[in-house]
N, C-alpha and C positions, 0 to 999 in steps of 0.2 A: 134313291131316297137313301139320303144322307147317312153319315154315321154317325150322332148323336144324335138324328127323329129314330132311328131306328135303335140304340138304347135307350132312344129315353122317346121311345116314340109316346103315342098318348093313347088314349083307352079308360072306358070306367070298369067300379067293381061288378059282376056275374058272376051267379049261379049255374052252374051246370047240375041240371040236369037227369034224375037216369034217360029216360027216354034221348035227351044229346048224345047218348057214350061214341054212337058212327059219326057223327058231326063234328064231335071232340075229340073223338081218335083222326077225324082231316083234315084238322085243326088242325094238330099239333106237325105230323105230317109234313103242311105244310108251310110252318113255321118252322120247321129241324128247315125245308126245299133253301131259308132266304138266309138262311147261318147263322140264326137262331141260338144258342148254345145252351146248355140248362147249367147253370150252378145252385149245387146246393146250398140252405143255410145253416147255420150251424147254430145251438145252443137255444134249440129253440121251445129244451125240456123249462127251462127258468122261463117260458115266456106265454103259457100253453093262456092262462085267461086270454090277453095282448091278443095270442091266434080266435081262439073262442068268438069275441066281440069281434070283432073281425066281420069275421064270415058266419054271423048267427048262425054260430056249430051248436045241434040240435042232438043230442045222445042219441046213441047207437044208430048212425045214419050216416052214410056213407060221403065226402064229397069232397069236394072237386068247385073251389070259390077264385073264379079269375078274377083279379083287381090290381092297383097298382100299390110297385114299392116306394120309397123315398129309400136313396142311400147316402150317409151320412159320416162321414170322413171325422175320426176322433183323437186329433192327435195329442191331442192329451190322460189315453185312455190306458188306465195304471197297469193293463200286463200285453198292451203293443202300441205301439205310438203308430202304427199303418191304418189299425182299426177301419175298417167304416161296419157303419152300426144300419140293421137294416130295421124301416118303418111304415106301417102300415093305421093304416089312419086314425097317424100320429100319434103310435106306444111303439113302443121296441119289441122285434119279434126273433129280435135274431142277430146273426152279428156275417159277413163273411171268413170264411177261413185264412188262417194265416195267410197260405199262399194267396190263395184267390186273391183276397187284398190286397195283398207285393203285384200280382197279377193286370188287377185291376184300376186300382188307386190311383196310376197319375192320367189314365183316358177318365175319369167318377172326376176326379174332383179339379178336370182342365172343365168336361163339359159345367160342371158347379158354375167355376169363373167365370166360364162367356154366358149361363143360361139364366141365374144365380138357383135351380137346385137340378139335382140327382137326380130322376124316376125312370125305369123302370114294367114292364109287366112281372107281373110275380102273379103262382099255383099257390093258393095252401090244401097241402090234398092229405081225407084220412084216412083208412079203412073203419067199417063199424064190425069188427072180427073176432070180436071181445077179448081177444089180449091188451090191447090199451087203448085209450082215448084219444092219445095229442096225435097232434096232427102236424106238418110239416110246412115246411116252403122252399117253394122250389121259385131259382125267378129266368128269367130269360135275356142274358143282353150276348151281343154279338156278334158273332166271331172274330172281326175286323180286328177285334183289340186282344185279346192274345196272344 
């Protein structure tokens, strides 16, 4: 499997139910074995409505929703010309951190130039522990990009 296929691999949305936890953990181990790394999305607290809509969130439930995210460089971003927006279902759900945007930005822009779009696997996750209803977004990028 090539670098760009691993970075921007396919796969549609999938909700992981509680009975899939063992299978989910097994898939997580497989993902790590194939060299993928987890990249946290930042700023999700500002985009909770979009994140909840993307995963059809239900209050009071644990959430683990696998989907695809689009990575969109924002060279005109007034805060950071290296900013990389993360979109799910066409809506902004956060950004790569400044450090991750610098680290992965060149490979992401190159893939977009070659393929016309930059997508990667993503997981929307959150617990129903009563402390917070906020959901997090985590990306899977190829370790070769580091």
